C-alpha positions as CSV (number, residue, x, y, z in Angstrom):
1,X,0.0,0.0,0.0
2,X,2.7,2.5,1.0
3,X,4.7,1.8,-2.2
4,X,1.7,2.6,-4.4
5,X,0.9,5.7,-2.3
6,X,4.3,7.4,-2.4
7,X,5.6,6.6,-5.9
8,X,8.6,8.5,-7.3
9,X,6.6,11.2,-9.2
10,X,3.6,11.3,-6.8
11,X,4.6,14.6,-5.2
12,X,5.1,16.2,-8.6
13,X,1.4,15.6,-9.3
14,X,0.2,16.9,-6.0
15,X,-0.3,20.4,-7.5
16,X,-2.7,19.1,-10.1
17,X,-4.4,17.0,-7.4
18,X,-4.9,20.1,-5.2
19,X,-6.2,22.1,-8.1
20,X,-8.7,19.4,-8.9
21,X,-9.8,19.4,-5.3
22,X,-10.3,23.2,-5.4
23,X,-12.4,22.9,-8.6
24,X,-14.5,20.1,-7.0
25,X,-15.1,22.4,-4.1
26,X,-16.4,25.1,-6.5
27,X,-18.6,22.5,-8.2
28,X,-20.9,22.1,-5.2
29,X,-22.0,25.8,-5.0
30,X,-22.5,25.8,-8.8
31,X,-24.7,22.6,-8.5
32,X,-26.7,24.3,-5.8
33,X,-27.3,27.2,-8.2
34,X,-28.6,24.8,-10.9
35,X,-30.9,23.2,-8.3
36,X,-32.3,26.6,-7.4
37,X,-33.0,27.5,-11.1
38,X,-34.2,24.0,-12.2
39,X,-37.9,23.5,-11.5
40,X,-37.6,19.8,-12.0
41,X,-35.1,19.3,-9.2
42,X,-36.3,18.0,-5.8
43,X,-36.0,20.4,-2.9
44,X,-33.9,18.8,-0.2
45,X,-33.7,20.3,3.2
46,X,-30.1,21.1,4.4
47,X,-28.8,18.1,6.3
48,X,-31.5,15.7,5.0
49,X,-30.1,12.5,3.4
50,X,-30.0,12.6,-0.3
51,X,-32.1,10.3,-2.4
52,X,-29.4,8.0,-4.1
53,X,-31.6,7.1,-7.0
54,X,-32.5,10.7,-7.7
55,X,-28.8,11.8,-7.4
56,X,-27.8,9.0,-9.8
57,X,-30.4,9.9,-12.4
58,X,-29.6,13.6,-12.1
59,X,-25.9,12.9,-12.5
60,X,-26.6,10.8,-15.6
61,X,-28.7,13.6,-17.1
62,X,-26.0,16.1,-16.4
63,X,-23.4,13.8,-18.1
64,X,-25.7,13.4,-21.1
65,X,-26.3,17.2,-21.4
66,X,-22.6,17.9,-21.0
67,X,-21.5,15.4,-23.7
68,X,-24.2,16.6,-26.1
69,X,-23.0,20.2,-25.6
70,X,-19.3,19.2,-26.1
71,X,-20.1,17.4,-29.4
72,X,-22.1,20.3,-30.7
73,X,-19.6,22.9,-29.5
74,X,-16.6,21.2,-31.2
75,X,-18.4,20.6,-34.5
76,X,-19.8,17.1,-34.5
77,X,-18.9,13.5,-33.8
78,X,-15.9,13.5,-36.1
79,X,-14.3,16.2,-34.1
80,X,-14.7,14.7,-30.6
81,X,-13.4,11.5,-29.0
82,X,-14.7,10.6,-25.5
83,X,-12.1,8.5,-23.6
84,X,-12.7,6.4,-20.6
85,X,-9.4,5.6,-18.9
86,X,-8.5,2.5,-16.9
87,X,-8.4,2.5,-13.1
88,X,-5.8,0.8,-11.1
89,X,-8.1,-0.7,-8.6
90,X,-11.6,-2.2,-8.6
91,X,-11.6,-3.4,-12.2
92,X,-14.9,-4.2,-13.9
93,X,-15.1,-4.5,-17.6
94,X,-18.6,-3.0,-17.7
95,X,-17.8,0.0,-15.4
96,X,-18.4,2.6,-18.1
97,X,-21.4,1.0,-19.9
98,X,-24.0,3.3,-18.4
99,X,-21.9,6.4,-19.4
100,X,-21.3,5.0,-22.9
101,X,-25.1,4.5,-23.3
102,X,-25.6,8.2,-22.5
103,X,-23.1,9.5,-25.1
104,X,-24.6,11.4,-28.1
105,X,-25.7,9.4,-31.1
106,X,-22.8,8.6,-33.3
107,X,-20.2,9.7,-30.7
108,X,-16.7,8.3,-31.0
109,X,-15.4,6.8,-27.8
110,X,-12.7,4.6,-26.4
111,X,-13.3,2.5,-23.3
112,X,-9.7,1.9,-22.4
113,X,-10.8,0.5,-19.1
114,X,-12.4,-2.4,-20.9
115,X,-9.7,-2.9,-23.6
116,X,-6.4,-1.9,-21.9
117,X,-6.9,-2.4,-18.2
118,X,-4.6,-5.4,-18.0
119,X,-1.9,-3.9,-20.2
120,X,-1.9,-0.7,-18.2
121,X,-1.7,-2.6,-15.0
122,X,1.2,-4.6,-16.3
123,X,3.0,-1.4,-17.5
124,X,2.7,0.0,-14.0
125,X,1.4,2.8,-11.9
126,X,3.4,5.3,-9.9
127,X,1.1,6.0,-7.0
128,X,-2.6,6.0,-6.2
129,X,-3.6,5.5,-9.8
130,X,-1.1,7.8,-11.5
131,X,0.2,6.1,-14.7
132,X,3.8,5.2,-15.1
133,X,5.6,6.5,-18.2
134,X,5.2,3.1,-19.9
135,X,1.5,3.0,-19.1
136,X,1.0,6.6,-20.3
137,X,2.8,5.8,-23.6
138,X,0.5,2.8,-24.2
139,X,-2.6,4.8,-23.5
140,X,-1.4,7.8,-25.5
141,X,-0.5,5.6,-28.5
142,X,-4.0,4.0,-28.5
143,X,-5.7,7.4,-28.3
144,X,-3.5,8.8,-31.1
145,X,-4.3,5.8,-33.3
146,X,-8.0,6.3,-32.7
147,X,-7.8,10.0,-33.5
148,X,-6.0,9.2,-36.8
149,X,-8.7,6.7,-37.7
150,X,-11.4,9.3,-37.1
151,X,-9.6,12.0,-39.0
152,X,-8.9,9.7,-42.0
153,X,-12.5,8.5,-42.1
154,X,-13.8,12.0,-42.2
155,X,-11.7,13.0,-45.2
């Protein structure tokens, strides 16, 4: 456990980690603002337990809205590639199936968790899910190959 937790480059990535924590902290007030302006959202008293089914459905709807927006914003399905990266722990091949089902019609995507989990695990991780240089190279090559396929098909 300790070896995974304090890998050689872990501390170099701590700045990005802290920044993502800060952005996550800002996400909650923004979500509250959406709840205030969205008439379809349930009103939950502060401190009341959240309804897990409602939260899951709401999250799925937000994901779908966001991916639809991204695809339109960047000019269509041949301009966008959605990538699901492998995780170091708790592997399940079907982990991303619900998200893939919510992608826009005709969206290009790679579920690298499903197709490259074992290769990435073998290539190694630095600490707490941070990819090693070898694992990053494997994933980067696969993503670049897919981008090339999409670009060549759209010509």
